[in-house]
NUMAR-718777 format. One line per field, with one value per residue: residue number from 0; residue in three letters; z, x, y of N, C-alpha, C, CB in turn. Coordinates in nm, 3 decimals. Last residue first. Glycine has a CB too. Example, Ala and Ser with C-alpha at 12.3 -4.5 7.8 and 13.67 -1.06 7.14 Angstrom:
BEGIN
k: [1	0]
r: [ser	ala]
n_zz: [0.708	0.780]
n_xx: [1.285	1.319]
n_yy: [-0.225	-0.569]
ca_zz: [0.714	0.780]
ca_xx: [1.367	1.230]
ca_yy: [-0.106	-0.450]
c_zz: [0.787	0.780]
c_xx: [1.290	1.320]
c_yy: [0.003	-0.330]
cb_zz: [0.572	0.905]
cb_xx: [1.408	1.131]
cb_yy: [-0.060	-0.447]
//
This chain:
BEGIN
k: [83	82	81	80	79	78	77	76	75	74	73	72	71	70	69	68	67	66	65	64	63	62	61	60	59	58	57	56	55	54	53	52	51	50	49	48	47	46	45	44	43	42	41	40	39	38	37	36	35	34	33	32	31	30	29	28	27	26	25	24	23	22	21	20	19	18	17	16	15	14	13	12	11	10	9	8	7	6	5	4	3	2	1	0]
r: [gly	phe	leu	arg	gln	thr	leu	ser	asn	asn	phe	val	gly	thr	pro	asp	leu	lys	asn	lys	leu	lys	arg	phe	lys	glu	phe	glu	pro	phe	ser	ala	ser	ile	lys	glu	thr	asp	pro	thr	phe	glu	lys	gly	trp	his	pro	arg	gly	gly	phe	lys	gln	met	leu	glu	glu	phe	ser	thr	met	tyr	asp	lys	trp	tyr	arg	asn	gly	tyr	gln	tyr	ala	gly	ile	his	cys	val	asp	arg	gln	tyr	ala	pro]
n_zz: [-0.983	-0.831	-0.648	-0.560	-0.477	-0.271	-0.092	-0.040	-0.148	-0.289	-0.304	-0.527	-0.796	-1.003	-1.032	-0.882	-1.048	-1.231	-1.067	-0.973	-1.213	-1.283	-1.061	-1.081	-1.318	-1.236	-1.027	-0.995	-0.884	-0.750	-0.828	-1.027	-0.893	-0.728	-0.913	-1.039	-0.828	-0.567	-0.212	0.061	0.281	0.556	0.541	0.412	0.234	0.293	0.027	-0.018	-0.077	-0.192	-0.065	-0.141	-0.011	0.247	0.197	0.116	0.352	0.530	0.402	0.416	0.693	0.762	0.607	0.714	0.994	1.142	1.352	1.417	1.655	1.669	1.423	1.277	1.049	1.038	0.849	0.788	0.559	0.331	0.032	-0.249	-0.379	-0.186	0.032	0.000]
n_xx: [-0.669	-0.613	-0.826	-0.903	-0.659	-0.596	-0.814	-0.787	-0.451	-0.159	0.075	0.035	-0.022	0.138	0.320	0.472	0.616	0.418	0.229	0.387	0.438	0.177	0.113	0.305	0.217	-0.036	0.026	0.161	-0.029	-0.333	-0.588	-0.666	-0.665	-0.891	-1.102	-1.070	-1.089	-1.290	-1.287	-1.275	-1.027	-0.821	-0.463	-0.225	-0.234	-0.434	-0.574	-0.536	-0.705	-0.800	-1.020	-1.213	-1.130	-1.231	-1.508	-1.509	-1.415	-1.629	-1.837	-1.734	-1.718	-1.997	-2.104	-1.956	-2.026	-2.257	-2.083	-1.859	-1.613	-1.505	-1.327	-1.144	-0.950	-0.665	-0.451	-0.134	-0.029	0.244	0.392	0.466	0.550	0.359	0.211	0.080]
n_yy: [-1.534	-1.312	-1.276	-1.533	-1.637	-1.466	-1.534	-1.809	-1.875	-2.027	-2.168	-2.330	-2.273	-2.347	-2.136	-1.928	-1.762	-1.680	-1.558	-1.345	-1.209	-1.128	-0.968	-0.763	-0.642	-0.560	-0.373	-0.135	0.048	-0.021	0.047	-0.128	-0.370	-0.333	-0.323	-0.579	-0.766	-0.609	-0.537	-0.641	-0.787	-0.873	-0.821	-0.811	-0.602	-0.324	-0.121	0.225	0.537	0.767	0.860	0.684	0.455	0.498	0.461	0.195	0.069	0.123	-0.016	-0.276	-0.320	-0.310	-0.515	-0.737	-0.738	-0.776	-0.984	-1.128	-1.000	-0.672	-0.501	-0.231	-0.066	0.152	0.336	0.460	0.684	0.736	0.855	0.641	0.401	0.184	0.117	-0.122]
ca_zz: [-1.059	-0.936	-0.716	-0.608	-0.584	-0.392	-0.141	-0.101	-0.048	-0.299	-0.198	-0.397	-0.690	-0.964	-1.141	-0.821	-0.937	-1.280	-1.142	-0.879	-1.136	-1.372	-1.093	-0.967	-1.311	-1.345	-1.004	-1.047	-1.013	-0.735	-0.721	-1.057	-0.996	-0.670	-0.824	-1.117	-0.902	-0.663	-0.353	-0.032	0.214	0.469	0.603	0.520	0.180	0.339	0.138	-0.070	0.010	-0.258	-0.035	-0.179	-0.155	0.225	0.249	0.025	0.229	0.558	0.425	0.286	0.613	0.827	0.591	0.572	0.948	1.051	1.335	1.277	1.610	1.741	1.483	1.343	1.099	1.040	0.932	0.797	0.697	0.375	0.178	-0.183	-0.442	-0.306	0.042	0.000]
ca_xx: [-0.716	-0.518	-0.764	-1.005	-0.734	-0.513	-0.791	-0.911	-0.557	-0.287	0.063	0.063	-0.104	0.034	0.228	0.383	0.685	0.541	0.191	0.328	0.548	0.255	0.031	0.306	0.353	-0.023	-0.055	0.236	0.035	-0.192	-0.527	-0.665	-0.564	-0.757	-1.076	-1.073	-0.965	-1.257	-1.282	-1.377	-1.091	-0.933	-0.595	-0.237	-0.246	-0.317	-0.583	-0.509	-0.655	-0.692	-0.895	-1.232	-1.105	-1.086	-1.457	-1.557	-1.337	-1.494	-1.847	-1.764	-1.598	-1.898	-2.152	-1.949	-1.889	-2.251	-2.208	-1.898	-1.723	-1.513	-1.456	-1.152	-1.088	-0.729	-0.571	-0.216	-0.074	0.118	0.388	0.397	0.569	0.441	0.296	0.000]
ca_yy: [-1.648	-1.347	-1.162	-1.437	-1.705	-1.466	-1.397	-1.758	-1.883	-1.956	-2.067	-2.391	-2.215	-2.443	-2.169	-2.028	-1.826	-1.744	-1.677	-1.440	-1.267	-1.214	-1.084	-0.854	-0.696	-0.658	-0.492	-0.250	0.074	-0.060	0.126	0.015	-0.346	-0.347	-0.209	-0.455	-0.751	-0.712	-0.496	-0.687	-0.674	-0.905	-0.806	-0.907	-0.737	-0.398	-0.216	0.092	0.431	0.696	0.929	0.825	0.466	0.503	0.588	0.299	0.063	0.172	0.130	-0.216	-0.313	-0.224	-0.377	-0.702	-0.721	-0.660	-0.912	-1.120	-1.084	-0.798	-0.528	-0.361	-0.081	0.021	0.347	0.338	0.677	0.679	0.858	0.752	0.532	0.196	0.235	0.000]
c_zz: [-1.035	-1.020	-0.837	-0.690	-0.646	-0.508	-0.270	-0.158	-0.112	-0.173	-0.206	-0.282	-0.553	-0.848	-1.104	-0.924	-0.869	-1.167	-1.200	-0.951	-1.040	-1.298	-1.182	-0.998	-1.196	-1.344	-1.111	-1.034	-1.075	-0.869	-0.695	-0.951	-1.034	-0.775	-0.767	-1.029	-0.978	-0.739	-0.445	-0.177	0.105	0.406	0.505	0.590	0.289	0.296	0.171	0.047	-0.064	-0.175	-0.097	-0.158	-0.205	0.077	0.220	0.068	0.129	0.431	0.449	0.299	0.477	0.739	0.646	0.547	0.804	0.991	1.252	1.251	1.465	1.692	1.553	1.408	1.155	1.093	0.925	0.895	0.703	0.524	0.220	-0.032	-0.380	-0.366	-0.082	0.000]
c_xx: [-0.636	-0.561	-0.682	-0.941	-0.837	-0.582	-0.710	-0.894	-0.681	-0.370	-0.065	0.040	-0.084	-0.051	0.117	0.278	0.603	0.609	0.311	0.292	0.497	0.369	0.109	0.228	0.363	0.116	-0.032	0.158	0.106	-0.122	-0.381	-0.593	-0.555	-0.651	-0.935	-1.039	-0.960	-1.128	-1.238	-1.363	-1.182	-0.986	-0.703	-0.371	-0.261	-0.335	-0.448	-0.515	-0.636	-0.632	-0.774	-1.106	-1.124	-1.052	-1.307	-1.507	-1.380	-1.410	-1.709	-1.772	-1.622	-1.774	-2.050	-1.994	-1.883	-2.112	-2.187	-2.024	-1.757	-1.634	-1.448	-1.288	-1.099	-0.871	-0.641	-0.330	-0.165	0.094	0.250	0.410	0.489	0.434	0.381	0.084]
c_yy: [-1.773	-1.467	-1.200	-1.326	-1.610	-1.536	-1.398	-1.617	-1.822	-1.973	-1.985	-2.293	-2.277	-2.393	-2.265	-2.072	-1.934	-1.822	-1.752	-1.569	-1.373	-1.283	-1.182	-0.981	-0.796	-0.721	-0.598	-0.380	-0.047	-0.048	0.090	0.097	-0.199	-0.316	-0.214	-0.334	-0.618	-0.678	-0.609	-0.642	-0.726	-0.777	-0.849	-0.903	-0.843	-0.544	-0.280	-0.006	0.299	0.583	0.858	0.906	0.608	0.517	0.602	0.436	0.171	0.176	0.191	-0.064	-0.248	-0.207	-0.278	-0.558	-0.672	-0.637	-0.785	-1.038	-1.060	-0.876	-0.663	-0.376	-0.221	0.028	0.212	0.361	0.555	0.698	0.808	0.742	0.645	0.337	0.260	0.128]
cb_zz: [-1.203	-0.876	-0.620	-0.488	-0.528	-0.363	-0.034	0.002	0.088	-0.420	-0.203	-0.393	-0.726	-0.927	-1.254	-0.693	-0.836	-1.338	-1.253	-0.812	-1.060	-1.489	-1.163	-0.844	-1.293	-1.480	-1.000	-0.974	-0.998	-0.679	-0.595	-1.072	-1.121	-0.613	-0.710	-1.182	-0.999	-0.762	-0.369	0.017	0.157	0.547	0.649	0.620	0.096	0.496	0.106	-0.143	0.126	-0.295	0.115	-0.099	-0.231	0.282	0.401	0.020	0.165	0.664	0.545	0.230	0.594	0.964	0.662	0.489	0.961	1.124	1.472	1.223	1.695	1.894	1.378	1.449	0.986	1.125	0.885	0.841	0.744	0.340	0.233	-0.224	-0.586	-0.410	0.161	0.119]
cb_xx: [-0.715	-0.385	-0.677	-1.083	-0.805	-0.379	-0.719	-1.024	-0.518	-0.366	0.181	0.207	-0.246	0.096	0.305	0.314	0.724	0.638	0.096	0.203	0.622	0.310	-0.099	0.248	0.456	-0.051	-0.202	0.368	0.133	-0.180	-0.605	-0.808	-0.594	-0.737	-1.177	-1.211	-0.947	-1.372	-1.188	-1.507	-0.986	-1.046	-0.618	-0.129	-0.125	-0.299	-0.684	-0.369	-0.750	-0.584	-0.876	-1.347	-1.196	-1.019	-1.483	-1.711	-1.351	-1.425	-1.940	-1.897	-1.541	-1.859	-2.287	-2.034	-1.813	-2.295	-2.268	-1.918	-1.844	-1.520	-1.571	-1.040	-1.195	-0.648	-0.666	-0.130	-0.148	0.112	0.416	0.249	0.534	0.398	0.386	-0.091]
cb_yy: [-1.616	-1.374	-1.089	-1.377	-1.832	-1.532	-1.313	-1.759	-1.809	-2.006	-1.974	-2.444	-2.226	-2.576	-2.228	-1.970	-1.722	-1.639	-1.639	-1.381	-1.158	-1.131	-1.041	-0.785	-0.581	-0.592	-0.454	-0.262	0.185	-0.205	0.108	0.066	-0.430	-0.488	-0.206	-0.435	-0.866	-0.732	-0.377	-0.643	-0.575	-0.979	-0.659	-0.883	-0.769	-0.387	-0.325	0.086	0.410	0.791	0.940	0.886	0.372	0.379	0.598	0.299	-0.074	0.083	0.160	-0.272	-0.452	-0.281	-0.359	-0.798	-0.850	-0.534	-0.876	-1.257	-1.060	-0.774	-0.526	-0.377	-0.054	-0.074	0.465	0.217	0.810	0.533	1.002	0.756	0.522	0.094	0.223	0.000]
//
């Protein structure tokens, strides 16, 4: 999230699962208005199109990731959703 710019990290946390999706979606929409990028170690909801638009080197990273892990050994639900 800090690539080629100064950043301030702001986190949103919630205990339990009650209203989690609504809460996170609202937080993410607010942060996107200010050019926010999600932290890769946290859960987030934007799809590949939104994420790739906010990370300047997304396509280069995707190609490298798929070259170094062609069978998806290190995939999880997030990387599978974003990188296929």
